[in-house]
C-alpha positions as CSV (number, residue, x, y, z in Angstrom):
1,M,76.2,41.3,126.5
2,K,77.6,41.0,130.0
3,S,79.0,43.9,131.8
4,P,82.8,44.3,131.8
5,V,82.9,43.8,135.6
6,V,81.3,40.4,135.3
7,I,83.7,39.3,132.5
8,V,86.8,40.4,134.5
9,A,85.5,38.7,137.7
10,I,85.0,35.4,135.8
11,T,88.3,35.7,134.1
12,L,90.2,36.3,137.4
13,T,88.4,33.4,139.0
14,A,89.3,31.1,136.2
15,A,92.9,32.2,136.3
16,I,93.2,31.7,140.1
17,L,91.7,28.2,139.8
18,V,94.1,27.3,137.0
19,A,97.1,28.6,139.0
20,A,96.0,26.8,142.2
21,S,95.5,23.5,140.4
22,L,98.9,23.8,138.7
23,L,100.6,24.4,142.1
24,I,98.8,21.4,143.6
25,F,99.8,19.3,140.6
26,V,103.4,20.3,140.7
27,G,103.5,19.9,144.5
28,T,102.1,16.3,144.4
29,R,104.2,15.2,141.4
30,R,107.5,15.3,143.3
31,G,108.7,12.5,145.4
32,P,108.4,12.4,149.2
33,G,110.7,14.8,151.0
34,T,111.4,16.9,147.9
35,S,108.5,19.3,148.0
36,T,109.4,22.9,149.0
37,L,105.8,24.0,149.7
38,N,105.8,22.9,153.4
39,A,109.6,22.9,154.0
40,P,110.8,25.2,156.8
41,A,112.7,28.2,155.7
42,Q,116.4,27.8,155.7
43,Q,117.9,30.0,158.3
44,E,121.3,31.5,157.7
45,R,123.7,31.1,160.6
46,V,125.0,34.5,161.7
47,E,128.3,34.6,163.5
48,H,129.0,37.8,165.4
49,A,132.4,39.2,165.3
50,H,133.5,40.7,168.7
51,L,135.3,43.9,168.2
52,V,137.7,44.7,171.0
């Protein structure tokens, strides 16, 4: 029987690999220009009110 640490490490590694492959699959399924993985963050335009 393997030690619990080895079992947890193998399980975490498998979960990370599955999650990464799903992210890659979803990212490559979309059409060109619609992926949000590499899109720049939208910046909100801030207008300052001048108090006089």
